N, C-alpha and C positions, 0 to 999 in steps of 0.2 A: 504493500500500500504506500502510495506517495505521501511524503511529508506535507503537512499543511503549509501553504504559502503564507509567509508573514513578512510584510514590508513596513518601513517606517519613514516618516518625514521628521527631520530633526533640526528645526530652526533654532537660532540663538536669539534671545530677546534683547537685541542691541539696537532696535529701531523699527521702522516700518518694514513690513514684508514686501520685498521687491517681487515684481511679477515673475521673475525667473524662479524664485522660490515657490510661488503659487503654481507655476507649471510643474515643478518637481513634485509638489504635493498631488497635483492632478494625475500625473503619470503613475505615481505610486498607487493612488486610489483606484484608477482604472485597471491597473495590473492585478491588484488584489481582488477586485470585484469580478473581473473576467475569469479568474482561476478559483473563485470561491474561497479566497483566503482572508486574512485579516490586515487591516491598515492601522498602524499605530502612529501616534504623535508623541514625540519626546522633546522636551525643552532642554536644550544643551546650554546651560548657564554656568559652566565651570569658570568662565572668565568674569568674575564679579566686578572687575574694574570697568567693563564695557556694558554692564547691565543698565537698561533704560526703563524707568517706571512706565507702565502702561503698554509695553511692547508685547508682553505675553497675552494680555487681553485683546490687543489688536489682532494678533495671529488667530486667536479663537474666533473673534467676530468676523474676520475676513473669510475664514473657511466656512463658517455658518452661512454667510451671505451666499456663498457659491455652492452650498449643499454638499460640500466635501466633508463627510462625517467620519471621524476616526472611530474605530471599534474600541480602542484603548487610548487613553490620554490622561493628563493631570486632572481634568474635570469629568472624566468618565473612565475611572481606573479598571484594569483587569487584574490578572494574577501575577503580573510581572513588574509591579510598581516598586518604588515610586517612579513617576514619569518626569520628574525634574532631576537633573544630574546633581544639583546642589543638595538635594535631599538624600542622595545616594553616596555622599562624600565618604563616610566611614569605611566603606567596603573597598575603595580603590587601592588603598595603600597595600593591602594584603596581596593584590595581584602584582603590583610593582615589585614588592619584596620577593615574590615568587620568581620573578624574572632575574632579580639580583642573585638569588640562591642558585638558579640554574646557569648563571654565567652569561645571561643574555642582556643584562643591564648592570649599571654601576652607579655609585654615589659620586657626585661631583661637587666640590666645595669652592669652586672658583668664584671670586667676587666679580661684580660688574666691571670694576676697573681692570681686573686681570683679563676678562673676556674682551674688553675694548682694546687692550694692549695686544692681545693675540691677533685680533682682526687687523690692527694697524700694521703689525709685522708682516702678515700675509699680503696685505695690500701693497706694502712697500716692496715685497718680493714679486709683485705683479701677478699674484694669484687672482684670477678673475672672480671667483666666488668663494670668499673666505668662509670656512666652515669648521665646526667642532666635529671632527671625524676620526676615522681610523688612524690617520697620521698625526693630526694635531693633538689628539687626546693624550698622546704619550708625553707631551710637554706641559700638560696642565695638571691641576691639583685635584685628583680624583682617586677613587679606591683602586684603580688599576696601576697608579704610579706611586701612591703613598704606602708606607709599611702598614701591615694589617693592624698592629697595635695602635698606630696613630689614627687610623680610620675609626677604630672602636672608641678611642678616646674622644675624638671629635663628635661622634654620634652621641656618646654618653653626656658630653658637656653641653649639648644643644646647639652646636655650630650649625649655621644655616647650610642647607644643601639642597640639591635637586637630584632626581634619579633620571639618568639618561639611558636610552637603548644602546646596546653595543652592536653597531652595524658591522657585518663582516667586510673585510677589505676587498676581496676579489670574489665576487659571486654574481651570477645572473639571476635576477628576480623576475619571474614570469607571472603574467596574469591574463586569463582568457576573459576579456570583456565582452558582454553580450552584444554591444553595439560596435565596438572597434576591433574585435577579434583579439589575437594574441598581442600583448604589450610586453616588451622586455626592457628592463632597466639594469644597468651595471651598478652594483652596490657602491662602487667608488665615487658615484655621483651623489650619494645620499649622505646626510649628516646624522650625527647621534642626537636625535630629537629628545627634548625633555619630555619625560612621561609624567613625573610628579613635580610640581612646583614647590618652592620653598615655603609657601603658605599652607602646604598640605592638600592643595586642590590638584586634581589630575588635569593634564592638558587634554585637548580635544582628542588626540590620537589614542591615548590609553582609555579614556572613558568611553569613547565611541566603540572601540573593539569589545571591551568588556560588556558594555550594555547590549550591543547587538547579539553577542553570544548568549547572555543570560535571558534576553527577551526572545530568543529563538528566531532571529531574523534570517530569512532564507535568501533574500535578494536585496541588494543595496542599490537603489536607483537614485543617483545624485548628479549634481552639475559637473561639467568638465573641469572646473577649477580644482576639484578634488583628485583628479587623475594623478598629479605628481605625488600625492600622499599615498596612493594605492599600494605601491611596492612596500612601503613601510608597514602598512596594515597587513599585507600578506605575510611579512616576516613576523609580525606580532602573533598572528594566528598560528604560525608554525611554532614559535617559541613557547606559546601557551599549551601546545599540543592539541589545538582545536582545528587542525587542517581538515578533518573529515566533516566538520560542520561549518566550515567557512562559507559565507554566503556567496552567491554569484553577484558580480558587479556589473553595473551598466552606467556609463558616464555620458550624460546628456550633452548635446551640442550647445554652444553658447548662443544667447540671444544677442544679436548684433545691432549696432546703430542703423538707422534707416539707409545710410549710404554703404553699409556693410563693412565699414572700416573701424573695427574695434568693438569691444563689449558695450552693450547698452547701459547707460547710467542715468541717474536722476538729472545730471547736468544736461545730457542730451535731450531728455524729456522736456526740461524747462526751456531749452533753446528752441525746440520745435513746437512747444505749446500743447503737449499731450501728457497724460498721467503716466506714472510708472509704478504706482502702488494701487492695490485693489480698492482701498478706501482712503478717505481723507486722513491725513496724519499731521499732528502738530508736535514738533520737537519740544519736549518738556524743558530742555535746558536753554534753547535759543528762542523758542516761541515761533520758529519758522514754520510756515504752513505749506503743505503739499496736497494738491487735489488728488483724489482717487477716482478710479473708473466708475465706482458706484455713484458718487456725487456728480460726476460728469455726465451721467445719464445712460450709462451702459447697463443693459439688462444682464443679470447673472448668467443665464443660459447662453446668451450671445457671446459674452466674455469668455466663458469656458470653451465654447466651440472654437473661437478665435485662438485661444491659448493652445488647444489641443493640436492645431495645425502648425504651431511654431516648432517644427522639428519632426513631426509625425505626419504621415498621410495614409489614407485607407487603401491605396493601391488602385483606386478608380477615380471617376470624375465627381463623385459626390462631395459636397461641402457642408451641407446643413445636417447636423447630427444632434439629437437629443442626448442627454446624459446617458440614458439607457442604451442608445444606439452606439455611443462612443465606447461604452463598456464592451458591447458585443463585438465591435470592429477592432478594438485596440490590440496591438501586439508590439513587443519590443523590437521585433525584426523590421518593422516599418519605420523605425526612428533612424534618421540620417546621422552621419558622422559630422558633416559640415555645419558651421554656424548658420543661423537663420536670421535674415534681415527682419527688423521690426517695421511693419507697415501699418501705420495708424489708419490709413484709408481703408485697409482691409478690415480692421476692427469696426470701423463705421459701417462698412458694407454688411457685416454680420449683424450689427445692431439693427440696421434697416430691415433686413429680412425677418428677424424675430419680431420686430415691432409690427410689421405688416401682417404677420401671421396671427396676431392676436385679434380677438373679436372686438367689435366696436364697443361692446359693453365693458370689456376689460380696459380698453384704452380710455374710455370716458372717465374712469376713476382718476387717471392722471390729470385730465383736463379740469375736472370738477375741483380737485385739490388746488391746482394753480389759480383757478378763477377765484376760489374762496380766499386764498392767500393775498390776492390783489383787492380784496374787499368787495368783490362783485358776486353776483349770483346768476345761475342759469339752470334751467330744468334739465333733468337727466335725459329727456328725449332730445332736446336741442343739443346737448353735449354729444350725444351719439351721432347726431347729424353732422356736427362739426368735424368730429374725428374721422367720420366716414370719408369725407372729401379731403382731409388734411394728411391722413396717414401715409399716403403714397409719396408725400413731399417731405416727410419727417425722418430725421436720423435718430433723434432722441425724444423721449416722452415730452420734455419741456417744449419742443418745437411745435407740438400740437396747439398749445396756447400762444406761444411767442409769435408764431406765424398765422394763427387763426383768430387772434383777438379782435381783428377788424370786423369780425362778424357780430361782436357784441358792443364794440366801441366805434362809433362813427368817426371817420377821419376829420381832423381839424386842419390838416395840412395836406398838400398834394405834391407828388413828385414833379419837380420843376422841369426835369429833363424830358419827361413824357408830355407835360402840359405844353411846353414850348413847341413841340412837334405835332401833337395830336389834337390839342384843344382849339377848334376852329368853328366857323359859323355852321358848317354842316353838322358837327357834333351838337352844338347848341340847339339847332333846329330839330334834330331827331329826338334829343332828350326832352325838349319842351313838349313835343307831340306825345312822346312816351309817357311823360308825367300825366298829361291830360287823359290818355287812355287808361292808365292805371287808376286814376281818381274816379273815372266814370264807370269802371267795371266792378261788378259785385262778385265775380267768379273767384273761387279760392285760388290763390296764386301758387302755382307749381312751377317747376323748372320748365316744363313744356309750355305752359300758358304764358309764362314770362317771356320766353323766347318768341312765341308767336306774336305777342303784342309788340315786341321790339322790332321784329321783321316788318310788321304792318306799318309801324311808325316810320321806318326807313323808306319803305315802298311808297307811302303816301307823299313823301317829299322827293321822290325820285332819286334817292341816295342809296348807294350800295351798302348793304348791311355790314360787310366786312370792313369798310373804310372807317367806320366810327366805333368799332368794338373796343379798341384800346382806350378811347376817350370815355366811353361808357364805364369801363372798368375803373378808370381813374376817378370818375365822379363818385362812384359808389364805395370804392375801397381805398382810394388815395394813392394807389400805385398802379403800375402798368402791367403787372403779371401776377399770376396766382392760380388757384384751383378753378374748376369749372364755374364760370360766372353765373350761369342760370341756376345751378345748385345753391350758390351763395344767395341769390335773390329769394329762392324758396325758403332758405333758413332765416333770413332777416325779416321776411314778411313784407306785405304790401305797404303798410303805413311807414315803416322804417325806410323802405326803398324810396318812397315819395319824398320823405324828409331829406334824405341824403342827396337826391337829385336836385331838390330845391336849393339846398345849401351850396352845392357845386355851381349851379347856374348863377347864384347871387355872388359867389366868391371868386370864381375863376374868370380871368379876363383873356380875351383873345389877343394874342400878341401879333403886332404888325410886322 
C-alpha cells in the first residue's frame, strides 16, 4: 500500500505573503488534493529577529480568502504539532547533538570579529566566495581544531557557540528533482552551515529537515530559490539516517518581472502599478501600505486560476478552471523549469471572464454595496438591469458602479471633445423632436420603443439616424461611448430621459 501523500507550505512570518508564496501554497494544495493526501501549514519562525507582528494572521487570512484550506496548521492542529517552529524549540538541540556525536557536525566558538577576519583574509587572497568550509575550518576555533578538554571546558563554562554541519571535502551530492531531473553538486562548493545558533534556536536548515521528517512529509514543493540548499538537506537526511524516508523534491520556477529580466519584486509591482500581495498589507514598523489583489478587485477564483498558470499548464488549450477542475488536471510533470513572466493583463483577463460568468443577481450585490457607500439608493431590479449591460465592459466589480453611475446620476458636464465635433443643429433638431414624442407618448418605454421613437424623430427631419447617435448619447450620458444606449434609456425611464435631454438642449451650445 502506498504511503499517504503529505505536503507542507512553510512560510516565515516576516511580512506580507508574496504571490510567489501563494503559488507555492496552491501547488502544494492541488498536489495533495489530487492524490488524496494531506496539506499542512507550518510557521517557520526560528529567526525571531525578523518576526513581524500580524504576519502570521495575514498568511491565515490570505489562504482563507483563496479557499486554500490546510488539513493541519497552528489554528487547526493535527497529531504532528506544534505547527510553529518557535514552539518546537526544545527538541532541536537533541538532533544537532546527535549529528555532533556521529561526527557529522561540530561546535564552533568563533567570535564575529574572528569570522570577519577570516573573510577578509580570503578576500585578500582573491577567493571569490569566502566560506567557512572544509578548508577554512581547520584554521578556526572549533571542536575539530581545539583539544577535547578545552572544548569541554568551554561548553561547561557557557562560552557562546554554534553547531555547524561538517560538509565532506570531495563528494558529489545528487538529487532527483521532480521538475528538473537529476541535480548534482560538488561538496567543495558548499559551506559548513550553522545548524544551531548561539541563542539556542535552530537555523532554517536543521528545523526544516527535522520537522519534515517528524511530520511525515513525502514531497517538498518549494521555490527555486531553495534549490542551492537542497544538497545540504540531502546530506542532513543521510547523516540522520533518514534516507529511506527522504521526501521527493520539486523546485518551482521563478516568477519573473513583466519584461522577464529578473525575479518579480514589490518594487517592480509598485513601478508598474499592480499588486504583488494577495491582500492589503500595512508594514507595522514603517506604516507603508501595499495594495493586495483582493482590495484591487480581483475575484479569488480568478486569482487562483491566474496563479495556477504561472508555471503550470494543463497540456491543452483550456484556460478557465474551477478549483475542483484544477485539482483534477494538476500534475507536477506539467510544471516548467523556466521562469514565468508576470503579466498583469492576463490577470485582468481572468478576472473579466469570472466576472462575466456570474449571474446578474450575484453581480448586483457589488453594485448595491457601492451605491449605498456613495449615499444613494437603487432597487434590486434596477441594479440587475445595470449590471446586465455593464458586465461585458467591466474588469473589476467596482467598475460596474464606476462606469455605470451615469444611469443613476444625470450628467452635469459633457465631454468637450465629443461636443465640439458632434453637437450641431441636426442633433438639436432631432433631440427636440424626440423630446416632444417622448412627452406625448403614454407607451411604456422599452429599448425597442425608445429606438423606434428616435428613428421616427430623425426621419421626420430628414436626418440620418446614425449621424446624430453620438450626440444623443452625449446629451443623455455626458460622454461619447458606453453600453447599448437604448438599454440605458429603458433603465433610466421616460421622465429621466426627458429631463436629461432638456438639460442638454439648454446647456450645450453649438460651436461655430
